[in-house]
RODO-2510 file (C-alpha; in nm, 4 decimals, decimal comma):
residues 116
     n   res          X          Y          Z
     1     x     9,6589     5,2054     7,4276
     2     x     9,3775     5,3844     7,2689
     3     x     9,0314     5,2378     7,3615
     4     x     8,8064     5,2073     7,1097
     5     x     8,5288     5,4673     7,1555
     6     x     8,8616     5,7033     7,1641
     7     x     9,0038     5,6074     6,8576
     8     x     8,6852     5,7098     6,7140
     9     x     8,7018     6,0200     6,8341
    10     x     9,0751     6,0702     6,7469
    11     x     8,9530     6,0194     6,4283
    12     x     8,6623     6,3002     6,3371
    13     x     8,8560     6,5277     6,5652
    14     x     9,1359     6,4714     6,2502
    15     x     8,8251     6,5381     5,9966
    16     x     8,6873     6,2147     5,8642
    17     x     8,3247     6,2105     5,9685
    18     x     8,1398     5,9677     6,2149
    19     x     8,0064     5,7761     5,8558
    20     x     8,3469     5,7989     5,6576
    21     x     8,5158     5,6059     6,0033
    22     x     8,2309     5,3517     6,0180
    23     x     8,3309     5,2866     5,6430
    24     x     8,6474     5,3120     5,6956
    25     x     8,7196     5,1072     6,0059
    26     x     8,5111     4,8221     5,7981
    27     x     8,6577     4,7802     5,5041
    28     x     9,0040     4,7917     5,7222
    29     x     8,9484     4,7062     6,1307
    30     x     9,2504     4,7033     6,1971
    31     x     9,2624     5,0645     6,1744
    32     x     9,1254     5,0374     6,5561
    33     x     9,5500     4,8653     6,6151
    34     x     9,6767     5,2345     6,3889
    35     x     9,8434     5,4524     6,6669
    36     x     9,6430     5,7946     6,6522
    37     x    10,0018     5,9688     6,6014
    38     x    10,1034     5,7545     6,2902
    39     x     9,7905     5,8271     6,1438
    40     x     9,8490     6,1526     6,1606
    41     x    10,1894     6,1649     6,0484
    42     x    10,1103     6,0128     5,7598
    43     x     9,8478     6,2414     5,6343
    44     x    10,1322     6,5140     5,7021
    45     x    10,3574     6,2452     5,4587
    46     x    10,0056     6,3998     5,1986
    47     x    10,0558     6,7175     5,2616
    48     x    10,4324     6,7360     5,2574
    49     x    10,3436     6,5501     4,8547
    50     x    10,0990     6,7804     4,7556
    51     x     9,7739     6,7292     4,9004
    52     x     9,5989     6,9136     5,0136
    53     x     9,4508     6,8186     5,4157
    54     x     9,0975     6,7676     5,2284
    55     x     9,2707     6,5417     4,9716
    56     x     9,5005     6,3651     5,2111
    57     x     9,1846     6,2592     5,4319
    58     x     8,9363     6,1457     5,0853
    59     x     9,2488     5,9108     4,9456
    60     x     9,3115     5,7675     5,3421
    61     x     8,9120     5,7767     5,3453
    62     x     8,7963     5,5664     5,0591
    63     x     9,1512     5,3801     5,0864
    64     x     9,2301     5,3616     5,4002
    65     x     9,4994     5,0188     5,3463
    66     x     9,7287     5,3590     5,2313
    67     x     9,7816     5,3248     5,6218
    68     x     9,9352     5,0497     5,5913
    69     x    10,1974     5,1557     5,3475
    70     x    10,5351     5,2130     5,4342
    71     x    10,6810     5,5698     5,5353
    72     x    10,8756     5,6132     5,1620
    73     x    10,6568     5,3892     4,9380
    74     x    10,4764     5,7149     4,8200
    75     x    10,6804     5,9168     4,7039
    76     x    10,8630     5,6835     4,5709
    77     x    10,5270     5,6282     4,3890
    78     x    10,4745     5,9553     4,2816
    79     x    10,8480     5,9272     4,1460
    80     x    10,7698     5,6167     3,9406
    81     x    10,4817     5,7902     3,7867
    82     x    10,7309     6,1112     3,7478
    83     x    10,8952     5,8653     3,5139
    84     x    10,6294     5,7847     3,3492
    85     x    10,5839     6,1808     3,1822
    86     x    10,2803     6,2379     3,4670
    87     x    10,2741     6,6089     3,5933
    88     x    10,3599     6,5253     4,0623
    89     x    10,0016     6,7832     4,0082
    90     x     9,8475     6,5255     3,7913
    91     x     9,9776     6,2324     3,9616
    92     x     9,7706     6,4568     4,2532
    93     x     9,4406     6,4853     4,0449
    94     x     9,4064     6,0582     3,9694
    95     x     9,4977     5,9724     4,2874
    96     x     9,2411     6,1813     4,4556
    97     x     8,9959     5,9926     4,1882
    98     x     9,1447     5,6234     4,1867
    99     x     9,3007     5,6160     4,4265
   100     x     9,4211     5,2893     4,4425
   101     x     9,6712     5,3950     4,1936
   102     x     9,9132     5,4257     4,4579
   103     x     9,9230     5,0715     4,5736
   104     x     9,9477     4,9349     4,2450
   105     x    10,3801     4,7922     4,1036
   106     x    10,6108     4,9455     3,8914
   107     x    10,6112     4,7078     3,6911
   108     x    10,1586     4,8036     3,5925
   109     x    10,2318     5,1096     3,5936
   110     x    10,4951     5,0681     3,3240
   111     x    10,2904     4,8533     3,1087
   112     x    10,0029     5,1336     3,1815
   113     x    10,2252     5,4054     3,0363
   114     x    10,3161     5,1391     2,7688
   115     x    10,0012     5,0683     2,5870
   116     x     9,9095     5,4537     2,6053
***
């Protein structure tokens, strides 16, 4: 079991600044319960979807709740947005600017799409 100091050290080694780690732990204290390997895997999942490492770090810093999403959740969300007419590049740009879009329900996204 990783101690809190180890967890902070590991998050900094992953690429977050110490200030970002502090802010993330305030918005999602349960991050201390997450396994570092799982955090790294979630970042790799984002990279495999087309995000750069810096983009993946940025959206998970802004919305650390992404670490609670299931393995296929982000992939499914991207596919839903593609079905609504967005390109993968647009989706990446939108989610870097507004990471919470990755947590919106399919119905909510469809409703927004209908209002275009």
